[in-house]
LUMDRENKE-117517 format. One record per residue (C-alpha): chain; residue in three letters; x, y, z. Coordinates in steps of 0.25 Angstrom, whole numbers, plus 5000, padded with zeros to 4 digits. Layout:
N
+------+------+------+------+------+
! unit ! code !    x !    y !    z !
+------+------+------+------+------+
!    A !  ALA !    X !    Y !    Z !
...
+------+------+------+------+------+
//
This chain:
410
+------+------+------+------+------+
! unit ! code !    x !    y !    z !
+------+------+------+------+------+
!    A !  MET ! 5338 ! 4620 ! 5071 !
!    A !  LYS ! 5336 ! 4620 ! 5085 !
!    A !  LEU ! 5353 ! 4621 ! 5088 !
!    A !  MET ! 5352 ! 4634 ! 5076 !
!    A !  LYS ! 5339 ! 4639 ! 5085 !
!    A !  THR ! 5348 ! 4637 ! 5098 !
!    A !  LEU ! 5361 ! 4642 ! 5092 !
!    A !  GLY ! 5353 ! 4656 ! 5088 !
!    A !  LEU ! 5346 ! 4656 ! 5102 !
!    A !  ALA ! 5361 ! 4656 ! 5108 !
!    A !  ALA ! 5367 ! 4666 ! 5099 !
!    A !  LEU ! 5354 ! 4674 ! 5102 !
!    A !  LEU ! 5358 ! 4674 ! 5117 !
!    A !  ALA ! 5371 ! 4678 ! 5115 !
!    A !  SER ! 5368 ! 4689 ! 5104 !
!    A !  ALA ! 5358 ! 4695 ! 5114 !
!    A !  ALA ! 5367 ! 4694 ! 5128 !
!    A !  ASN ! 5378 ! 4701 ! 5118 !
!    A !  VAL ! 5371 ! 4712 ! 5114 !
!    A !  ALA ! 5366 ! 4714 ! 5131 !
!    A !  LEU ! 5380 ! 4714 ! 5132 !
!    A !  ALA ! 5384 ! 4724 ! 5121 !
!    A !  HIS ! 5372 ! 4734 ! 5129 !
!    A !  ALA ! 5378 ! 4731 ! 5142 !
!    A !  ASP ! 5390 ! 4741 ! 5149 !
!    A !  THR ! 5401 ! 4731 ! 5149 !
!    A !  ASP ! 5408 ! 4740 ! 5158 !
!    A !  SER ! 5397 ! 4741 ! 5166 !
!    A !  VAL ! 5396 ! 4725 ! 5165 !
!    A !  ARG ! 5410 ! 4724 ! 5169 !
!    A !  ARG ! 5409 ! 4731 ! 5182 !
!    A !  GLY ! 5396 ! 4724 ! 5186 !
!    A !  ALA ! 5404 ! 4710 ! 5184 !
!    A !  TYR ! 5412 ! 4717 ! 5194 !
!    A !  LEU ! 5403 ! 4722 ! 5202 !
!    A !  ALA ! 5396 ! 4708 ! 5202 !
!    A !  ARG ! 5408 ! 4703 ! 5208 !
!    A !  VAL ! 5410 ! 4712 ! 5218 !
!    A !  SER ! 5394 ! 4711 ! 5223 !
!    A !  ASP ! 5398 ! 4693 ! 5222 !
!    A !  CYS ! 5387 ! 4691 ! 5214 !
!    A !  ILE ! 5390 ! 4678 ! 5209 !
!    A !  ALA ! 5394 ! 4673 ! 5224 !
!    A !  CYS ! 5379 ! 4671 ! 5227 !
!    A !  HIS ! 5371 ! 4671 ! 5214 !
!    A !  SER ! 5380 ! 4659 ! 5209 !
!    A !  ALA ! 5377 ! 4643 ! 5215 !
!    A !  PRO ! 5390 ! 4633 ! 5217 !
!    A !  GLY ! 5391 ! 4628 ! 5202 !
!    A !  GLY ! 5380 ! 4637 ! 5195 !
!    A !  LYS ! 5381 ! 4648 ! 5186 !
!    A !  GLU ! 5386 ! 4662 ! 5191 !
!    A !  ASN ! 5376 ! 4671 ! 5196 !
!    A !  ALA ! 5365 ! 4663 ! 5192 !
!    A !  GLY ! 5361 ! 4660 ! 5207 !
!    A !  GLY ! 5357 ! 4649 ! 5216 !
!    A !  LEU ! 5367 ! 4650 ! 5227 !
!    A !  PRO ! 5361 ! 4646 ! 5240 !
!    A !  MET ! 5361 ! 4655 ! 5251 !
!    A !  ASP ! 5355 ! 4653 ! 5265 !
!    A !  THR ! 5350 ! 4663 ! 5273 !
!    A !  PRO ! 5342 ! 4662 ! 5286 !
!    A !  VAL ! 5328 ! 4656 ! 5278 !
!    A !  GLY ! 5335 ! 4648 ! 5268 !
!    A !  LYS ! 5342 ! 4647 ! 5255 !
!    A !  ILE ! 5340 ! 4656 ! 5245 !
!    A !  TYR ! 5347 ! 4655 ! 5231 !
!    A !  SER ! 5352 ! 4666 ! 5223 !
!    A !  THR ! 5347 ! 4670 ! 5210 !
!    A !  ASN ! 5352 ! 4669 ! 5195 !
!    A !  ILE ! 5357 ! 4684 ! 5193 !
!    A !  THR ! 5362 ! 4680 ! 5178 !
!    A !  PRO ! 5355 ! 4689 ! 5168 !
!    A !  ASP ! 5346 ! 4676 ! 5162 !
!    A !  LYS ! 5333 ! 4682 ! 5161 !
!    A !  GLU ! 5324 ! 4669 ! 5166 !
!    A !  THR ! 5332 ! 4666 ! 5179 !
!    A !  GLY ! 5341 ! 4677 ! 5180 !
!    A !  ILE ! 5340 ! 4692 ! 5181 !
!    A !  GLY ! 5342 ! 4695 ! 5167 !
!    A !  ASP ! 5327 ! 4703 ! 5166 !
!    A !  TYR ! 5332 ! 4711 ! 5176 !
!    A !  SER ! 5332 ! 4726 ! 5173 !
!    A !  TYR ! 5343 ! 4736 ! 5179 !
!    A !  GLU ! 5332 ! 4739 ! 5189 !
!    A !  ASP ! 5329 ! 4725 ! 5192 !
!    A !  PHE ! 5343 ! 4721 ! 5197 !
!    A !  ALA ! 5346 ! 4734 ! 5203 !
!    A !  ARG ! 5334 ! 4732 ! 5213 !
!    A !  ALA ! 5339 ! 4718 ! 5216 !
!    A !  LEU ! 5351 ! 4723 ! 5219 !
!    A !  ARG ! 5347 ! 4733 ! 5228 !
!    A !  SER ! 5335 ! 4730 ! 5233 !
!    A !  GLY ! 5334 ! 4715 ! 5233 !
!    A !  VAL ! 5321 ! 4714 ! 5224 !
!    A !  ALA ! 5320 ! 4704 ! 5211 !
!    A !  LYS ! 5316 ! 4708 ! 5197 !
!    A !  GLU ! 5304 ! 4700 ! 5201 !
!    A !  GLY ! 5299 ! 4709 ! 5214 !
!    A !  HIS ! 5304 ! 4699 ! 5223 !
!    A !  SER ! 5314 ! 4703 ! 5234 !
!    A !  LEU ! 5327 ! 4694 ! 5236 !
!    A !  TYR ! 5334 ! 4690 ! 5249 !
!    A !  PRO ! 5343 ! 4698 ! 5255 !
!    A !  ALA ! 5354 ! 4689 ! 5253 !
!    A !  MET ! 5354 ! 4696 ! 5239 !
!    A !  PRO ! 5363 ! 4707 ! 5245 !
!    A !  TYR ! 5354 ! 4718 ! 5240 !
!    A !  THR ! 5356 ! 4727 ! 5252 !
!    A !  SER ! 5371 ! 4729 ! 5248 !
!    A !  PHE ! 5368 ! 4730 ! 5235 !
!    A !  ALA ! 5359 ! 4742 ! 5236 !
!    A !  ARG ! 5372 ! 4748 ! 5238 !
!    A !  VAL ! 5376 ! 4747 ! 5225 !
!    A !  ASN ! 5376 ! 4758 ! 5217 !
!    A !  ASP ! 5369 ! 4761 ! 5202 !
!    A !  ASN ! 5381 ! 4759 ! 5193 !
!    A !  ASP ! 5386 ! 4747 ! 5201 !
!    A !  MET ! 5373 ! 4741 ! 5198 !
!    A !  ARG ! 5372 ! 4744 ! 5185 !
!    A !  ASP ! 5384 ! 4737 ! 5183 !
!    A !  LEU ! 5379 ! 4724 ! 5190 !
!    A !  TYR ! 5367 ! 4724 ! 5182 !
!    A !  ALA ! 5377 ! 4726 ! 5171 !
!    A !  TYR ! 5384 ! 4715 ! 5173 !
!    A !  PHE ! 5374 ! 4704 ! 5178 !
!    A !  MET ! 5365 ! 4706 ! 5165 !
!    A !  TYR ! 5377 ! 4707 ! 5156 !
!    A !  GLY ! 5388 ! 4702 ! 5161 !
!    A !  VAL ! 5383 ! 4688 ! 5166 !
!    A !  ALA ! 5379 ! 4675 ! 5157 !
!    A !  PRO ! 5364 ! 4671 ! 5163 !
!    A !  VAL ! 5361 ! 4659 ! 5168 !
!    A !  LYS ! 5347 ! 4651 ! 5166 !
!    A !  GLN ! 5346 ! 4648 ! 5182 !
!    A !  ALA ! 5332 ! 4648 ! 5189 !
!    A !  ASN ! 5333 ! 4654 ! 5203 !
!    A !  ARG ! 5331 ! 4646 ! 5214 !
!    A !  ASP ! 5321 ! 4647 ! 5227 !
!    A !  SER ! 5324 ! 4649 ! 5240 !
!    A !  ASP ! 5323 ! 4639 ! 5250 !
!    A !  ILE ! 5317 ! 4647 ! 5260 !
!    A !  PRO ! 5303 ! 4643 ! 5264 !
!    A !  TRP ! 5291 ! 4649 ! 5263 !
!    A !  PRO ! 5287 ! 4660 ! 5270 !
!    A !  LEU ! 5301 ! 4665 ! 5272 !
!    A !  SER ! 5304 ! 4664 ! 5256 !
!    A !  MET ! 5293 ! 4675 ! 5255 !
!    A !  ARG ! 5299 ! 4688 ! 5249 !
!    A !  TRP ! 5291 ! 4698 ! 5252 !
!    A !  PRO ! 5295 ! 4700 ! 5268 !
!    A !  LEU ! 5308 ! 4703 ! 5261 !
!    A !  THR ! 5304 ! 4716 ! 5255 !
!    A !  LEU ! 5302 ! 4720 ! 5270 !
!    A !  TRP ! 5317 ! 4715 ! 5273 !
!    A !  ARG ! 5320 ! 4726 ! 5262 !
!    A !  TRP ! 5311 ! 4737 ! 5267 !
!    A !  MET ! 5317 ! 4734 ! 5283 !
!    A !  PHE ! 5333 ! 4732 ! 5278 !
!    A !  HIS ! 5336 ! 4735 ! 5265 !
!    A !  ASP ! 5345 ! 4749 ! 5260 !
!    A !  ASP ! 5344 ! 4750 ! 5245 !
!    A !  SER ! 5352 ! 4762 ! 5245 !
!    A !  ARG ! 5365 ! 4763 ! 5237 !
!    A !  TYR ! 5381 ! 4765 ! 5244 !
!    A !  GLN ! 5381 ! 4779 ! 5247 !
!    A !  PRO ! 5395 ! 4783 ! 5249 !
!    A !  ASP ! 5401 ! 4788 ! 5262 !
!    A !  ALA ! 5408 ! 4803 ! 5257 !
!    A !  GLY ! 5416 ! 4802 ! 5270 !
!    A !  LYS ! 5424 ! 4789 ! 5266 !
!    A !  SER ! 5431 ! 4786 ! 5252 !
!    A !  ALA ! 5429 ! 4783 ! 5240 !
!    A !  GLU ! 5437 ! 4768 ! 5243 !
!    A !  TRP ! 5429 ! 4767 ! 5256 !
!    A !  ASN ! 5415 ! 4770 ! 5249 !
!    A !  ARG ! 5419 ! 4760 ! 5237 !
!    A !  GLY ! 5421 ! 4748 ! 5248 !
!    A !  ALA ! 5409 ! 4753 ! 5256 !
!    A !  TYR ! 5401 ! 4753 ! 5243 !
!    A !  LEU ! 5405 ! 4738 ! 5238 !
!    A !  VAL ! 5404 ! 4731 ! 5253 !
!    A !  GLN ! 5392 ! 4736 ! 5256 !
!    A !  GLY ! 5387 ! 4734 ! 5241 !
!    A !  MET ! 5391 ! 4725 ! 5229 !
!    A !  ALA ! 5399 ! 4718 ! 5240 !
!    A !  HIS ! 5388 ! 4717 ! 5250 !
!    A !  CYS ! 5399 ! 4713 ! 5260 !
!    A !  GLY ! 5388 ! 4716 ! 5272 !
!    A !  THR ! 5379 ! 4703 ! 5266 !
!    A !  CYS ! 5386 ! 4694 ! 5273 !
!    A !  HIS ! 5397 ! 4703 ! 5284 !
!    A !  THR ! 5384 ! 4709 ! 5289 !
!    A !  PRO ! 5375 ! 4704 ! 5299 !
!    A !  ARG ! 5360 ! 4703 ! 5299 !
!    A !  GLY ! 5350 ! 4705 ! 5306 !
!    A !  VAL ! 5337 ! 4698 ! 5309 !
!    A !  ALA ! 5329 ! 4699 ! 5296 !
!    A !  PHE ! 5343 ! 4697 ! 5289 !
!    A !  GLN ! 5347 ! 4711 ! 5286 !
!    A !  GLU ! 5361 ! 4716 ! 5285 !
!    A !  VAL ! 5362 ! 4723 ! 5299 !
!    A !  ALA ! 5370 ! 4735 ! 5290 !
!    A !  LEU ! 5374 ! 4736 ! 5276 !
!    A !  SER ! 5384 ! 4747 ! 5277 !
!    A !  GLU ! 5395 ! 4750 ! 5289 !
!    A !  LYS ! 5384 ! 4761 ! 5293 !
!    A !  LYS ! 5377 ! 4751 ! 5303 !
!    A !  PRO ! 5384 ! 4741 ! 5311 !
!    A !  GLY ! 5386 ! 4727 ! 5309 !
!    A !  TYR ! 5390 ! 4729 ! 5295 !
!    A !  LEU ! 5398 ! 4718 ! 5288 !
!    A !  SER ! 5402 ! 4714 ! 5304 !
!    A !  GLY ! 5400 ! 4698 ! 5302 !
!    A !  ALA ! 5388 ! 4690 ! 5298 !
!    A !  GLN ! 5385 ! 4676 ! 5297 !
!    A !  LEU ! 5378 ! 4672 ! 5285 !
!    A !  ALA ! 5375 ! 4659 ! 5277 !
!    A !  GLY ! 5381 ! 4650 ! 5288 !
!    A !  TRP ! 5394 ! 4660 ! 5287 !
!    A !  TYR ! 5399 ! 4672 ! 5294 !
!    A !  ALA ! 5405 ! 4683 ! 5286 !
!    A !  GLY ! 5415 ! 4690 ! 5293 !
!    A !  ASN ! 5417 ! 4705 ! 5300 !
!    A !  LEU ! 5421 ! 4714 ! 5289 !
!    A !  THR ! 5422 ! 4726 ! 5300 !
!    A !  GLY ! 5435 ! 4731 ! 5305 !
!    A !  ASP ! 5435 ! 4722 ! 5319 !
!    A !  ALA ! 5446 ! 4718 ! 5322 !
!    A !  ARG ! 5444 ! 4704 ! 5327 !
!    A !  GLU ! 5433 ! 4698 ! 5315 !
!    A !  GLY ! 5433 ! 4709 ! 5305 !
!    A !  LEU ! 5442 ! 4717 ! 5296 !
!    A !  GLY ! 5449 ! 4723 ! 5306 !
!    A !  GLY ! 5464 ! 4718 ! 5306 !
!    A !  TRP ! 5464 ! 4717 ! 5290 !
!    A !  SER ! 5469 ! 4727 ! 5282 !
!    A !  ALA ! 5462 ! 4733 ! 5269 !
!    A !  ASP ! 5471 ! 4725 ! 5259 !
!    A !  GLU ! 5468 ! 4713 ! 5269 !
!    A !  LEU ! 5457 ! 4714 ! 5266 !
!    A !  VAL ! 5455 ! 4715 ! 5252 !
!    A !  GLN ! 5466 ! 4704 ! 5249 !
!    A !  TYR ! 5454 ! 4694 ! 5255 !
!    A !  LEU ! 5444 ! 4701 ! 5246 !
!    A !  GLN ! 5453 ! 4696 ! 5235 !
!    A !  THR ! 5459 ! 4684 ! 5240 !
!    A !  GLY ! 5450 ! 4678 ! 5249 !
!    A !  ARG ! 5462 ! 4677 ! 5261 !
!    A !  ASN ! 5472 ! 4687 ! 5268 !
!    A !  ARG ! 5480 ! 4686 ! 5280 !
!    A !  TYR ! 5468 ! 4685 ! 5290 !
!    A !  THR ! 5457 ! 4676 ! 5283 !
!    A !  ALA ! 5453 ! 4668 ! 5270 !
!    A !  ALA ! 5439 ! 4670 ! 5265 !
!    A !  PHE ! 5431 ! 4658 ! 5266 !
!    A !  GLY ! 5415 ! 4654 ! 5265 !
!    A !  PRO ! 5407 ! 4664 ! 5258 !
!    A !  MET ! 5419 ! 4675 ! 5258 !
!    A !  ALA ! 5428 ! 4666 ! 5250 !
!    A !  GLU ! 5416 ! 4666 ! 5240 !
!    A !  VAL ! 5416 ! 4681 ! 5242 !
!    A !  VAL ! 5430 ! 4682 ! 5237 !
!    A !  HIS ! 5430 ! 4673 ! 5225 !
!    A !  TYR ! 5418 ! 4679 ! 5220 !
!    A !  SER ! 5419 ! 4693 ! 5222 !
!    A !  SER ! 5430 ! 4700 ! 5231 !
!    A !  GLN ! 5441 ! 4694 ! 5223 !
!    A !  HIS ! 5435 ! 4701 ! 5212 !
!    A !  ILE ! 5434 ! 4716 ! 5217 !
!    A !  ASN ! 5444 ! 4725 ! 5212 !
!    A !  ALA ! 5455 ! 4729 ! 5221 !
!    A !  ALA ! 5449 ! 4744 ! 5222 !
!    A !  ASP ! 5437 ! 4739 ! 5226 !
!    A !  LEU ! 5443 ! 4729 ! 5238 !
!    A !  SER ! 5452 ! 4740 ! 5243 !
!    A !  ALA ! 5438 ! 4747 ! 5244 !
!    A !  ILE ! 5430 ! 4737 ! 5251 !
!    A !  ALA ! 5443 ! 4735 ! 5262 !
!    A !  VAL ! 5443 ! 4750 ! 5264 !
!    A !  TYR ! 5427 ! 4751 ! 5270 !
!    A !  LEU ! 5429 ! 4737 ! 5276 !
!    A !  LYS ! 5443 ! 4742 ! 5284 !
!    A !  SER ! 5432 ! 4755 ! 5286 !
!    A !  LEU ! 5423 ! 4745 ! 5295 !
!    A !  PRO ! 5425 ! 4746 ! 5309 !
!    A !  GLY ! 5426 ! 4735 ! 5317 !
!    A !  ALA ! 5412 ! 4730 ! 5322 !
!    A !  GLY ! 5402 ! 4716 ! 5323 !
!    A !  ALA ! 5412 ! 4708 ! 5331 !
!    A !  ALA ! 5410 ! 4701 ! 5344 !
!    A !  ASP ! 5418 ! 4709 ! 5358 !
!    A !  ILE ! 5424 ! 4695 ! 5362 !
!    A !  ALA ! 5434 ! 4694 ! 5373 !
!    A !  PRO ! 5445 ! 4687 ! 5368 !
!    A !  VAL ! 5445 ! 4671 ! 5371 !
!    A !  ARG ! 5455 ! 4669 ! 5380 !
!    A !  THR ! 5457 ! 4653 ! 5379 !
!    A !  GLY ! 5462 ! 4644 ! 5391 !
!    A !  ALA ! 5476 ! 4645 ! 5383 !
!    A !  THR ! 5476 ! 4661 ! 5381 !
!    A !  LEU ! 5472 ! 4660 ! 5399 !
!    A !  PHE ! 5485 ! 4651 ! 5399 !
!    A !  PHE ! 5495 ! 4659 ! 5393 !
!    A !  GLU ! 5490 ! 4673 ! 5399 !
!    A !  ASN ! 5489 ! 4669 ! 5413 !
!    A !  CYS ! 5498 ! 4655 ! 5416 !
!    A !  ALA ! 5508 ! 4652 ! 5405 !
!    A !  THR ! 5518 ! 4662 ! 5411 !
!    A !  CYS ! 5520 ! 4653 ! 5423 !
!    A !  HIS ! 5515 ! 4641 ! 5419 !
!    A !  GLN ! 5521 ! 4642 ! 5404 !
!    A !  ALA ! 5514 ! 4640 ! 5392 !
!    A !  ASN ! 5516 ! 4624 ! 5391 !
!    A !  GLY ! 5511 ! 4625 ! 5406 !
!    A !  GLN ! 5525 ! 4619 ! 5412 !
!    A !  GLY ! 5527 ! 4629 ! 5421 !
!    A !  HIS ! 5540 ! 4631 ! 5430 !
!    A !  ASP ! 5546 ! 4619 ! 5437 !
!    A !  LYS ! 5543 ! 4620 ! 5453 !
!    A !  VAL ! 5538 ! 4636 ! 5449 !
!    A !  VAL ! 5525 ! 4634 ! 5441 !
!    A !  PRO ! 5518 ! 4620 ! 5441 !
!    A !  ALA ! 5516 ! 4614 ! 5428 !
!    A !  LEU ! 5502 ! 4615 ! 5422 !
!    A !  ALA ! 5506 ! 4602 ! 5411 !
!    A !  GLY ! 5504 ! 4590 ! 5416 !
!    A !  SER ! 5499 ! 4594 ! 5430 !
!    A !  SER ! 5490 ! 4587 ! 5438 !
!    A !  ALA ! 5482 ! 4598 ! 5443 !
!    A !  VAL ! 5480 ! 4604 ! 5431 !
!    A !  MET ! 5474 ! 4592 ! 5425 !
!    A !  ALA ! 5466 ! 4588 ! 5439 !
!    A !  ARG ! 5452 ! 4583 ! 5435 !
!    A !  ASP ! 5447 ! 4594 ! 5444 !
!    A !  ALA ! 5452 ! 4607 ! 5440 !
!    A !  THR ! 5448 ! 4615 ! 5453 !
!    A !  SER ! 5461 ! 4618 ! 5459 !
!    A !  LEU ! 5467 ! 4622 ! 5446 !
!    A !  ILE ! 5456 ! 4632 ! 5444 !
!    A !  ARG ! 5457 ! 4636 ! 5458 !
!    A !  VAL ! 5473 ! 4639 ! 5456 !
!    A !  VAL ! 5470 ! 4648 ! 5442 !
!    A !  LEU ! 5459 ! 4655 ! 5451 !
!    A !  GLU ! 5466 ! 4659 ! 5464 !
!    A !  GLY ! 5481 ! 4657 ! 5459 !
!    A !  GLY ! 5490 ! 4648 ! 5470 !
!    A !  VAL ! 5503 ! 4648 ! 5477 !
!    A !  ASN ! 5514 ! 4637 ! 5478 !
!    A !  ALA ! 5517 ! 4630 ! 5489 !
!    A !  ARG ! 5530 ! 4636 ! 5494 !
!    A !  THR ! 5539 ! 4626 ! 5501 !
!    A !  ARG ! 5553 ! 4622 ! 5507 !
!    A !  HIS ! 5556 ! 4616 ! 5495 !
!    A !  LEU ! 5551 ! 4628 ! 5484 !
!    A !  ALA ! 5552 ! 4642 ! 5492 !
!    A !  TRP ! 5547 ! 4649 ! 5482 !
!    A !  GLU ! 5532 ! 4652 ! 5479 !
!    A !  TYR ! 5524 ! 4653 ! 5467 !
!    A !  SER ! 5509 ! 4659 ! 5466 !
!    A !  MET ! 5499 ! 4658 ! 5453 !
!    A !  PRO ! 5490 ! 4670 ! 5454 !
!    A !  GLY ! 5474 ! 4668 ! 5452 !
!    A !  TYR ! 5466 ! 4670 ! 5441 !
!    A !  ALA ! 5452 ! 4671 ! 5447 !
!    A !  GLN ! 5451 ! 4685 ! 5442 !
!    A !  GLN ! 5459 ! 4685 ! 5429 !
!    A !  MET ! 5450 ! 4673 ! 5425 !
!    A !  SER ! 5436 ! 4669 ! 5422 !
!    A !  ASP ! 5431 ! 4655 ! 5425 !
!    A !  GLN ! 5431 ! 4652 ! 5411 !
!    A !  GLU ! 5446 ! 4657 ! 5410 !
!    A !  VAL ! 5452 ! 4649 ! 5421 !
!    A !  ALA ! 5444 ! 4637 ! 5414 !
!    A !  ASP ! 5451 ! 4641 ! 5400 !
!    A !  VAL ! 5465 ! 4640 ! 5405 !
!    A !  LEU ! 5464 ! 4628 ! 5414 !
!    A !  THR ! 5458 ! 4619 ! 5403 !
!    A !  TYR ! 5469 ! 4624 ! 5394 !
!    A !  MET ! 5479 ! 4622 ! 5407 !
!    A !  ARG ! 5472 ! 4604 ! 5409 !
!    A !  GLN ! 5472 ! 4602 ! 5393 !
!    A !  SER ! 5486 ! 4608 ! 5390 !
!    A !  TRP ! 5499 ! 4605 ! 5390 !
!    A !  GLY ! 5496 ! 4589 ! 5389 !
!    A !  ASN ! 5487 ! 4590 ! 5402 !
!    A !  ALA ! 5471 ! 4584 ! 5400 !
!    A !  ALA ! 5461 ! 4588 ! 5409 !
!    A !  SER ! 5447 ! 4592 ! 5409 !
!    A !  PRO ! 5444 ! 4607 ! 5404 !
!    A !  VAL ! 5439 ! 4617 ! 5416 !
!    A !  ALA ! 5427 ! 4624 ! 5416 !
!    A !  ALA ! 5422 ! 4637 ! 5420 !
!    A !  GLY ! 5414 ! 4634 ! 5430 !
!    A !  ASP ! 5424 ! 4624 ! 5437 !
!    A !  VAL ! 5431 ! 4638 ! 5438 !
!    A !  ALA ! 5422 ! 4645 ! 5442 !
!    A !  LYS ! 5416 ! 4634 ! 5454 !
!    A !  VAL ! 5430 ! 4637 ! 5459 !
!    A !  ARG ! 5432 ! 4652 ! 5456 !
!    A !  GLY ! 5419 ! 4652 ! 5467 !
!    A !  ILE ! 5425 ! 4642 ! 5478 !
!    A !  VAL ! 5439 ! 4654 ! 5476 !
!    A !  ALA ! 5428 ! 4664 ! 5477 !
!    A !  ASP ! 5425 ! 4659 ! 5491 !
!    A !  GLY ! 5437 ! 4655 ! 5495 !
!    A !  ALA ! 5435 ! 4642 ! 5498 !
!    A !  HIS ! 5443 ! 4629 ! 5493 !
!    A !  PRO ! 5437 ! 4621 ! 5483 !
!    A !  LYS ! 5429 ! 4609 ! 5488 !
+------+------+------+------+------+
//
């Protein structure tokens, strides 16, 4: 009898599920399934080894770990009791059905851009296209009083803009589609935009500086997606960007860490037209965020720029004209003072009756800084089999002072 009751209950639940699915718009569910892939919901709301969308994934924040929630349509532990209005408010405003504020690790700052049609399709998918899983949500590890959620209401009031995406009439339909996806469902800014002192994204679109210029989050650095030529996408073509999002690699790099998960769970499933739109939008962003850093000139670089023409790349010099550096006792001397002085002042070889021509070396006191002189001499003293202690910038500064005074080293 007990078995019959169990089978009867299972049949009743299956029948109810079929009736619910029959009432759902299957096209809406299908579109919602695609949009959920674009939104990468499964990556954050599924724990390793757990059921899909059942939550439990730990996420680091500056104040402690939080755990993603169950977004399956289970009525007890998931979102099965959510009306469309409840669902939309959670995604757009960061407020759960029960009225408490969601942590901004949930990218509602991006999902606020999602239009009503797409939001209804997402709702249809999570209500009728996802299997319910009974799994209770886990409380955060954030200690009291930081765990209190009422300050998040103030946070939303200060930083959250819940307006929908507004197309730019001056841009193409493809550009606008890409902007809508990047700013909204794909929520690229959640990881790739720097955050302020209150953990807010400093910009939500290209209209403010800092957007997608790269940011550190949860122990990883999410790269610069602007057109910066050095650390951004300035050197990539739109096709190479599409290739990266489809396959996780191109001729420049390969996805790793969290971005590998994005490719696995989300971007490889995005259709070609949408990927092209995303690439068009990202490629339109001017370069931003990269630090203004002077190129590093190492000892080897300095040697090849200034010394190798005469002393040769292998340090062998030219017999009886340019002295060799490889194996030179002068180069490997315990005290590098004379070596430093020759580089700063230059020098002239001894002219004798046996070798009548004169060879001179220019000084580099004006061209090189103390650090650069130290770097190039250290390179000489530790290359081609040479073995001697490195030269410090302070040593060069001391000799430079002596040279400036016109004195001989003591």
